[in-house]
N, C-alpha and C positions, 0 to 999 in steps of 0.2 A: 369128605370133609364133614366135621361134626355139625349138628344142628345149631349149637351155640355160636359157631363161627359164621354160619350162613345168616342167622337172624339176630345175633347179639349186637349190642351197641359198640361203637368204636370206643374202646377203653384200654387202660393199661393191661397188658397181657394178651390182647387179641393177636397182635403181630407175632409175639413170641410163641404162642400156641400154633399159629400157622406155620412158622419156621420149623418148629419141632415136627409137626405132622408131615412136612415135606422131607424129613430126614436130615435136616441140617443140624450142625452142632450149635448148642445153646449153652449159655453160662448158667450157674446156679440161680442167680437173680432172675434171669429170663425164664427158667423152669418154674420158679416160685410164682412169678407173675402169670405165666401161662396156666398153671394149675389153679390159681385163684380165679382166673377168668372162667375156666372150664367148670370149676366147682360151683360158681355163682351163676351158672347158665348164661354166660355172656352179659351179665349185669342187665338183663332185660327189664328189671323193675327199678333200675337206677344204680348209680355208682355209690353204693353204700358198703360199709363194713359188714362182713359176714357175722360178726359177733360170736365167733367160736374160738375163744382164747385158748382152748385145749388143743387146737390144731397146731402141729409143729411148724406150719408155714405162716401162722398168724402174725408173727413179728414182721414178715415181709409183705403182708396184705396191703396193697396200695391204697385202699380207702379206709383203713382201720381207724378207729377212734384214737387219736393221739393221746388222749387223757387216760386211757385204760392202763392200770398198773397191776 
């Protein structure tokens, strides 16, 4: 299991990432949430937007700034 799952906070994407790592089928939305969780290292420093609007998953980022255009 990855370090971000062991030590990350409970946030959107944690369960989805765990499900994927167990080899279970996940939806696109679950994959996006899981990748954001992994990319943000389990949101160890808080549940904030990654502020990388160039990322193809940014529109699905669960904690993104809703005012960004």
